[in-house]
Each structure stands twice: as C-alpha cells, then as structure tokens.
N, CA, C and O of each residue as an XYZ file, in Angstrom:
564
protein
N      27.609      9.462     -5.833
C      26.206      9.228     -6.142
C      25.541      8.454     -5.010
O      26.113      7.515     -4.456
N      24.342      8.861     -4.686
C      23.588      8.178     -3.638
C      22.832      7.006     -4.261
O      22.093      7.173     -5.231
N      23.028      5.836     -3.696
C      22.276      4.676     -4.153
C      21.205      4.366     -3.124
O      21.422      4.553     -1.927
N      20.074      3.903     -3.566
C      19.011      3.594     -2.607
C      19.252      2.234     -1.973
O      19.964      1.390     -2.517
N      18.642      2.041     -0.811
C      18.917      0.874      0.016
C      18.089     -0.349     -0.339
O      18.362     -1.436      0.172
N      17.111     -0.211     -1.177
C      16.208     -1.313     -1.476
C      16.923     -2.413     -2.255
O      17.650     -2.128     -3.207
N      16.726     -3.640     -1.863
C      17.323     -4.772     -2.575
C      16.582     -5.008     -3.888
O      15.469     -4.516     -4.074
N      17.191     -5.749     -4.783
C      16.606     -6.124     -6.071
C      16.308     -4.929     -6.956
O      15.231     -4.866     -7.550
N      17.221     -3.984     -7.063
C      17.064     -2.851     -7.955
C      17.332     -3.298     -9.391
O      17.638     -4.468     -9.618
N      17.220     -2.355    -10.402
C      17.260     -2.826    -11.782
C      18.049     -2.001    -12.771
O      18.210     -0.795    -12.585
N      18.565     -2.662    -13.869
C      19.244     -1.901    -14.906
C      19.333     -2.577    -16.262
O      20.378     -2.503    -16.909
N      18.298     -3.217    -16.703
C      18.256     -3.611    -18.105
C      17.800     -2.391    -18.874
O      17.157     -1.514    -18.297
N      18.108     -2.306    -20.149
C      17.646     -1.124    -20.878
C      16.120     -1.035    -20.859
O      15.426     -2.050    -20.905
N      15.622      0.171    -20.792
C      14.190      0.386    -20.883
C      13.956      1.128    -22.181
O      14.812      1.891    -22.628
N      12.819      0.912    -22.780
C      12.560      1.452    -24.097
C      11.355      2.374    -24.046
O      10.309      2.005    -23.513
N      11.498      3.576    -24.600
C      10.370      4.506    -24.573
C       9.309      4.150    -25.594
O       9.605      3.639    -26.674
N       8.073      4.428    -25.231
C       6.970      4.390    -26.193
C       6.755      5.853    -26.562
O       6.295      6.632    -25.727
N       7.066      6.233    -27.757
C       7.025      7.635    -28.173
C       5.631      8.222    -28.048
O       4.636      7.592    -28.407
N       5.581      9.442    -27.530
C       4.317     10.129    -27.380
C       4.431     11.556    -27.880
O       5.540     12.045    -28.098
N       3.303     12.234    -28.067
C       3.316     13.575    -28.633
C       3.875     14.643    -27.696
O       4.375     15.663    -28.172
N       3.807     14.443    -26.383
C       4.270     15.460    -25.433
C       5.559     15.044    -24.740
O       5.777     15.367    -23.572
N       6.388     14.345    -25.445
C       7.621     13.841    -24.861
C       8.606     14.991    -24.629
O       8.841     15.788    -25.537
N       9.183     15.090    -23.428
C      10.144     16.161    -23.163
C      11.473     15.889    -23.868
O      11.721     14.789    -24.362
N      12.309     16.909    -23.900
C      13.648     16.749    -24.449
C      14.441     15.788    -23.562
O      14.247     15.743    -22.348
N      15.317     15.038    -24.175
C      16.173     14.110    -23.442
C      17.017     14.890    -22.441
O      17.640     15.890    -22.798
N      17.038     14.437    -21.191
C      17.807     15.084    -20.133
C      18.906     14.119    -19.707
O      18.644     13.204    -18.926
N      20.150     14.301    -20.207
C      21.230     13.354    -19.916
C      21.506     13.164    -18.425
O      21.804     12.050    -17.993
N      21.413     14.226    -17.639
C      21.662     14.119    -16.197
C      20.604     13.246    -15.542
O      20.925     12.367    -14.743
N      19.351     13.486    -15.878
C      18.256     12.691    -15.309
C      18.319     11.248    -15.815
O      18.093     10.316    -15.043
N      18.623     11.053    -17.094
C      18.751      9.703    -17.652
C      19.831      8.920    -16.900
O      19.642      7.748    -16.575
N      20.954      9.570    -16.630
C      22.070      8.920    -15.923
C      21.658      8.561    -14.498
O      21.973      7.475    -14.013
N      20.948      9.482    -13.824
C      20.504      9.195    -12.450
C      19.534      8.014    -12.449
O      19.636      7.129    -11.599
N      18.606      7.996    -13.383
C      17.640      6.896    -13.449
C      18.366      5.577    -13.683
O      18.092      4.582    -13.013
N      19.289      5.575    -14.634
C      20.007      4.344    -14.975
C      20.967      3.901    -13.874
O      21.022      2.719    -13.534
N      21.720      4.844    -13.317
C      22.780      4.500    -12.370
C      22.336      4.409    -10.913
O      22.993      3.745    -10.112
N      21.240      5.060    -10.562
C      20.836      5.086     -9.159
C      19.466      4.461     -8.890
O      19.249      3.886     -7.824
N      18.557      4.568     -9.831
C      17.185      4.130     -9.554
C      16.939      2.705    -10.028
O      16.513      1.859     -9.242
N      17.197      2.429    -11.283
C      16.908      1.091    -11.812
C      18.174      0.264    -12.022
O      18.181     -0.682    -12.810
N      19.229      0.619    -11.323
C      20.485     -0.118    -11.430
C      20.279     -1.562    -10.940
O      19.696     -1.784     -9.879
N      20.752     -2.513    -11.701
C      20.686     -3.947    -11.357
C      19.275     -4.536    -11.311
O      19.074     -5.565    -10.667
N      18.314     -3.930    -11.958
C      16.972     -4.524    -12.021
C      16.873     -5.320    -13.317
O      17.177     -4.813    -14.397
N      16.452     -6.545    -13.196
C      16.424     -7.440    -14.342
C      15.005     -7.856    -14.684
O      14.648     -9.026    -14.546
N      14.216     -6.929    -15.117
C      12.854     -7.233    -15.499
C      11.877     -6.196    -14.975
O      12.230     -5.324    -14.181
N      10.646     -6.311    -15.435
C       9.613     -5.339    -15.099
C       9.357     -5.227    -13.598
O       9.300     -4.121    -13.060
N       9.204     -6.348    -12.929
C       8.882     -6.325    -11.495
C      10.008     -5.672    -10.697
O       9.743     -4.910     -9.768
N      11.240     -5.957    -11.043
C      12.362     -5.367    -10.306
C      12.484     -3.869    -10.583
O      12.822     -3.100     -9.684
N      12.210     -3.449    -11.823
C      12.238     -2.007    -12.108
C      11.119     -1.294    -11.344
O      11.334     -0.204    -10.812
N       9.936     -1.892    -11.284
C       8.831     -1.299    -10.521
C       9.208     -1.180     -9.046
O       8.971     -0.143     -8.426
N       9.788     -2.231     -8.487
C      10.197     -2.195     -7.081
C      11.302     -1.172     -6.853
O      11.325     -0.505     -5.819
N      12.211     -1.044     -7.803
C      13.285     -0.049     -7.682
C      12.715      1.359     -7.627
O      13.124      2.172     -6.798
N      11.772      1.639     -8.512
C      11.133      2.955     -8.484
C      10.385      3.166     -7.166
O      10.474      4.239     -6.569
N       9.666      2.170     -6.720
C       8.907      2.291     -5.474
C       9.856      2.595     -4.310
O       9.590      3.488     -3.505
N      10.943      1.862     -4.225
C      11.909      2.076     -3.138
C      12.539      3.463     -3.217
O      12.660      4.152     -2.204
N      12.939      3.869     -4.415
C      13.553      5.186     -4.605
C      12.598      6.288     -4.144
O      12.982      7.171     -3.378
N      11.369      6.228     -4.611
C      10.399      7.264     -4.248
C      10.092      7.243     -2.757
O      10.001      8.297     -2.127
N       9.932      6.060     -2.194
C       9.633      5.947     -0.770
C      10.770      6.513      0.086
O      10.524      7.086      1.148
N      11.999      6.352     -0.372
C      13.151      6.878      0.364
C      13.324      8.384      0.193
O      13.769      9.059      1.121
N      12.986      8.911     -0.956
C      13.216     10.329     -1.248
C      12.096     11.246     -0.768
O      12.343     12.389     -0.385
N      10.883     10.746     -0.790
C       9.745     11.578     -0.402
C       9.612     11.630      1.112
O       9.737     10.610      1.789
N       9.363     12.802      1.628
C       9.170     12.997      3.068
C       7.687     13.252      3.276
O       7.161     14.298      2.895
N       7.022     12.282      3.886
C       5.575     12.343      4.070
C       5.231     12.922      5.431
O       6.003     12.755      6.376
N       4.115     13.585      5.557
C       3.223     14.019      4.494
C       3.767     15.274      3.814
O       4.606     15.983      4.370
N       3.275     15.538      2.599
C       3.609     16.778      1.905
C       2.426     17.196      1.047
O       1.587     16.382      0.661
N       2.389     18.483      0.762
C       1.322     19.033     -0.071
C       1.719     18.918     -1.535
O       2.879     19.116     -1.898
N       0.735     18.593     -2.370
C       0.961     18.508     -3.811
C      -0.244     19.079     -4.540
O      -1.359     19.123     -4.019
N       0.021     19.510     -5.759
C      -1.021     20.087     -6.608
C      -1.245     19.174     -7.806
O      -0.292     18.662     -8.392
N      -2.485     18.977     -8.158
C      -2.828     18.187     -9.341
C      -2.497     19.018    -10.581
O      -2.945     20.157    -10.718
N      -1.708     18.430    -11.477
C      -1.324     19.147    -12.691
C      -1.850     18.475    -13.950
O      -1.642     18.978    -15.054
N      -2.528     17.348    -13.796
C      -3.048     16.635    -14.958
C      -4.312     15.868    -14.568
O      -4.391     15.281    -13.489
N      -5.262     15.886    -15.436
C      -6.498     15.137    -15.225
C      -6.258     13.689    -15.633
O      -5.668     13.428    -16.682
N      -6.711     12.748    -14.810
C      -6.637     11.315    -15.124
C      -8.019     10.720    -14.894
O      -8.667     11.024    -13.892
N      -8.470      9.884    -15.803
C      -9.803      9.294    -15.657
C      -9.898      8.358    -14.459
O     -10.995      8.082    -13.974
N      -8.759      7.867    -13.977
C      -8.770      6.958    -12.825
C      -8.668      7.690    -11.494
O      -8.581      7.058    -10.442
N      -8.677      9.019    -11.536
C      -8.518      9.812    -10.323
C      -9.597     10.890    -10.243
O      -9.974     11.468    -11.262
N     -10.095     11.161     -9.031
C     -11.115     12.199     -8.883
C     -10.536     13.615     -8.799
O     -11.295     14.582     -8.742
N      -9.223     13.752     -8.792
C      -8.620     15.070     -8.626
C      -8.825     15.932     -9.866
O      -8.824     15.443    -10.996
N      -9.001     17.233     -9.622
C      -9.125     18.187    -10.713
C      -7.865     19.038    -10.784
O      -7.185     19.250     -9.780
N      -7.571     19.512    -11.962
C      -6.363     20.305    -12.177
C      -6.369     21.518    -11.251
O      -7.360     22.242    -11.160
N      -5.240     21.726    -10.566
C      -5.095     22.836     -9.635
C      -5.454     22.498     -8.201
O      -5.103     23.246     -7.289
N      -6.141     21.394     -7.980
C      -6.542     20.985     -6.633
C      -5.317     20.567     -5.825
O      -4.435     19.876     -6.333
N      -5.270     20.991     -4.560
C      -4.170     20.616     -3.674
C      -4.622     19.511     -2.733
O      -5.751     19.509     -2.243
N      -3.707     18.567     -2.491
C      -3.986     17.447     -1.592
C      -2.781     17.230     -0.686
O      -1.677     17.695     -0.970
N      -3.014     16.524      0.397
C      -1.942     16.110      1.285
C      -1.565     14.675      0.914
O      -2.400     13.773      0.970
N      -0.305     14.474      0.534
C       0.180     13.144      0.181
C       0.670     12.490      1.463
O       1.546     13.023      2.144
N       0.101     11.327      1.792
C       0.370     10.676      3.069
C       1.472      9.628      3.000
O       2.260      9.497      3.937
N       1.535      8.876      1.893
C       2.522      7.804      1.767
C       2.490      7.240      0.351
O       1.616      7.575     -0.448
N       3.448      6.390      0.064
C       3.386      5.595     -1.157
C       2.288      4.562     -0.956
O       2.043      4.123      0.167
N       1.634      4.179     -2.032
C       0.714      3.053     -1.968
C       1.545      1.791     -1.770
O       2.750      1.802     -2.020
N       0.929      0.720     -1.330
C       1.643     -0.541     -1.133
C       2.320     -0.946     -2.444
O       1.777     -0.714     -3.524
N       3.482     -1.539     -2.349
C       4.262     -1.919     -3.532
C       3.466     -2.779     -4.510
O       3.646     -2.656     -5.721
N       2.594     -3.641     -4.009
C       1.786     -4.487     -4.893
C       0.876     -3.668     -5.803
O       0.516     -4.121     -6.890
N       0.505     -2.478     -5.373
C      -0.355     -1.606     -6.168
C       0.436     -0.793     -7.190
O      -0.153     -0.097     -8.017
N       1.754     -0.877     -7.138
C       2.611     -0.040     -7.976
C       3.415     -0.846     -8.991
O       4.536     -0.466     -9.331
N       2.874     -1.924     -9.466
C       3.617     -2.765    -10.405
C       3.489     -2.292    -11.852
O       4.224     -2.775    -12.714
N       2.592     -1.377    -12.138
C       2.442     -0.807    -13.487
C       2.634      0.704    -13.492
O       3.014      1.291    -14.506
N       2.366      1.326    -12.345
C       2.442      2.775    -12.214
C       2.604      3.097    -10.731
O       2.138      2.343     -9.876
N       3.261      4.209    -10.425
C       3.454      4.588     -9.035
C       2.230      5.356     -8.531
O       1.803      6.345     -9.127
N       1.680      4.868     -7.414
C       0.540      5.500     -6.776
C       0.936      5.976     -5.385
O       1.770      5.366     -4.715
N       0.324      7.070     -4.968
C       0.494      7.570     -3.611
C      -0.874      7.650     -2.962
O      -1.893      7.769     -3.642
N      -0.884      7.582     -1.643
C      -2.124      7.747     -0.887
C      -2.258      9.205     -0.490
O      -1.328      9.802      0.054
N      -3.420      9.771     -0.765
C      -3.695     11.163     -0.427
C      -4.924     11.223      0.463
O      -5.746     10.307      0.490
N      -5.026     12.324      1.186
C      -6.241     12.571      1.958
C      -7.200     13.286      1.013
O      -6.892     14.356      0.489
N      -8.366     12.680      0.804
C      -9.340     13.237     -0.129
C     -10.736     12.955      0.396
O     -11.084     11.803      0.655
N     -11.532     13.995      0.555
C     -12.915     13.872      1.019
C     -13.011     13.060      2.313
O     -13.911     12.236      2.473
N     -12.072     13.304      3.233
C     -12.109     12.659      4.535
C     -11.633     11.218      4.573
O     -11.824     10.537      5.581
N     -11.021     10.740      3.505
C     -10.509      9.366      3.506
C      -9.207      9.297      2.731
O      -8.813     10.253      2.063
N      -8.536      8.135      2.830
C      -7.306      7.901      2.068
C      -7.681      7.327      0.709
O      -8.528      6.441      0.597
N      -7.028      7.856     -0.318
C      -7.328      7.436     -1.677
C      -6.027      7.352     -2.462
O      -5.171      8.227     -2.334
N      -5.870      6.316     -3.270
C      -4.691      6.181     -4.108
C      -4.866      6.936     -5.411
O      -5.892      6.806     -6.078
N      -3.855      7.731     -5.777
C      -3.865      8.457     -7.053
C      -2.494      8.292     -7.714
O      -1.501      8.049     -7.029
N      -2.436      8.422     -9.035
C      -1.148      8.311     -9.723
C      -0.216      9.461     -9.345
O      -0.610     10.627     -9.384
N       0.995      9.134     -8.988
C       1.972     10.163     -8.638
C       2.245     11.088     -9.821
O       2.555     12.263     -9.624
N       2.135     10.581    -11.028
C       2.449     11.380    -12.211
C       1.503     12.566    -12.403
O       1.819     13.483    -13.160
N       0.358     12.564    -11.737
C      -0.559     13.689    -11.890
C      -0.343     14.766    -10.833
O      -1.075     15.754    -10.787
N       0.662     14.572     -9.985
C       0.912     15.513     -8.900
C       2.246     16.219     -9.044
O       3.193     15.708     -9.643
N       2.283     17.415     -8.471
C       3.516     18.191     -8.390
C       3.625     18.688     -6.951
O       2.695     19.316     -6.445
N       4.752     18.416     -6.283
C       4.897     18.916     -4.912
C       4.792     20.437     -4.865
O       5.270     21.126     -5.766
N       4.175     20.948     -3.827
C       4.047     22.389     -3.670
C       5.398     23.003     -3.319
O       5.664     24.149     -3.682
N       6.255     22.260     -2.621
C       7.589     22.779     -2.285
C       8.368     23.033     -3.565
O       8.211     22.318     -4.554
N       9.215     24.066     -3.533
C       9.883     24.479     -4.767
C      11.171     23.739     -5.089
O      11.610     23.753     -6.239
N      11.792     23.089     -4.100
C      13.041     22.394     -4.392
C      13.280     21.281     -3.388
O      12.498     21.095     -2.455
N      14.373     20.537     -3.583
C      14.744     19.480     -2.664
C      14.660     18.107     -3.291
O      14.222     17.949     -4.431
N      15.093     17.105     -2.518
C      15.153     15.724     -3.007
C      13.772     15.181     -3.356
O      13.626     14.442     -4.330
N      12.768     15.537     -2.577
C      11.418     15.034     -2.847
C      10.914     15.557     -4.190
O      10.356     14.800     -4.985
N      11.106     16.833     -4.439
C      10.666     17.413     -5.712
C      11.411     16.756     -6.867
O      10.809     16.422     -7.887
N      12.718     16.572     -6.708
C      13.523     15.945     -7.761
C      13.036     14.518     -8.019
O      12.964     14.095     -9.172
N      12.705     13.778     -6.974
C      12.238     12.399     -7.137
C      10.920     12.358     -7.909
O      10.751     11.523     -8.798
N       9.989     13.248     -7.579
C       8.722     13.289     -8.307
C       8.970     13.697     -9.758
O       8.366     13.136    -10.672
N       9.849     14.662     -9.970
C      10.176     15.075    -11.338
C      10.849     13.947    -12.111
O      10.617     13.797    -13.310
N      11.684     13.149    -11.435
C      12.289     11.975    -12.088
C      11.193     11.038    -12.569
O      11.231     10.577    -13.710
N      10.212     10.748    -11.711
C       9.130      9.832    -12.083
C       8.288     10.418    -13.223
O       7.960      9.720    -14.182
N       7.946     11.699    -13.109
C       7.140     12.321    -14.159
C       7.896     12.350    -15.491
O       7.280     12.214    -16.548
N       9.210     12.523    -15.456
C      10.043     12.467    -16.671
C       9.971     11.071    -17.283
O       9.765     10.927    -18.488
N      10.142     10.039    -16.447
C      10.077      8.636    -16.905
C       8.755      8.393    -17.630
O       8.728      7.823    -18.721
N       7.659      8.835    -17.010
C       6.334      8.638    -17.593
C       6.208      9.431    -18.900
O       5.744      8.898    -19.908
N       6.619     10.698    -18.882
C       6.504     11.551    -20.068
C       7.338     11.028    -21.243
O       6.964     11.202    -22.403
N       8.471     10.385    -20.932
C       9.317      9.830    -21.988
C       8.702      8.551    -22.574
O       9.148      8.065    -23.613
N       7.692      8.021    -21.914
C       7.041      6.813    -22.406
C       7.747      5.551    -21.977
O       7.467      4.480    -22.516
N       8.669      5.645    -21.008
C       9.358      4.448    -20.531
C       8.383      3.561    -19.782
O       7.439      4.038    -19.152
N       8.622      2.288    -19.863
C       7.809      1.304    -19.153
C       8.732      0.436    -18.318
O       9.940      0.388    -18.552
N       8.154     -0.248    -17.343
C       8.949     -1.142    -16.514
C       9.439     -2.295    -17.357
O      10.135     -3.176    -16.853
C-alpha cells in the first residue's frame, strides 16, 4: 500500500451523516481511506490536512474537469469544463477540499466534490473519486 508523505495524517473513526443519495458501502475504498489517507490523524484538523496532502500528491496539475453538480457557492454550471490548476491553500480546506480553477480569465476556488476529471482512469481520477465518495457518504473531518 502506498502511504502519503504528509506528516500528521489521521485515523480516528469518522462518522457518516446519513443522506438520501448515499452510495453503497465500498469496502476497498473504505480500507484505502482508513489505512492510507486518514491513518494516524487524531482530530478534525489532522483529517483535513491528511486529505489535502493525499489529494495534492495524487492529482497531477493542471488537468481538465467537468462540473457534475451545482453548488450555490460556485459559479460553475453542470457540464461546464474547467482547467484545474492546483489545490487551494490548506487553510482554505479545513471544512471541505477546494481546488483552484481557471474561470473567466482568473483563478477561482471551487469545491472539488463538484468536479469529475475528464481523464478516464489513473491515480488522479481515483483520488477525486475517493473524495467524492467521502462527501457522498456524509463523512466529516
């Protein structure tokens, strides 16, 4: 198993907030999240940092992504494609993971959970799917 290099990772149990569109439990993804992403994180801040480090290491910037969900905090529309430039600064990702995209000639932070990489496979796609699974399951830091 590949472990990420970021210090202060996390592994206290996380508890889902049940939602109506919750996906089926995925044991392989659950194990990866527990054993590789939030391993040894002892609290909300450490779990947030663990996710930030994991995503920053797995994603290869820049990459194209498509908006798959409307969010009131984002100007993106469903189906719109954007260029993802980087992770937002870690301080901006303490409640949710944000990425910086090129939008209307400037850099703008949007929630990673509303995006899907255009590429069909690879570590970057798996990392985004891991995050979207975490969000869909209702897990919190």
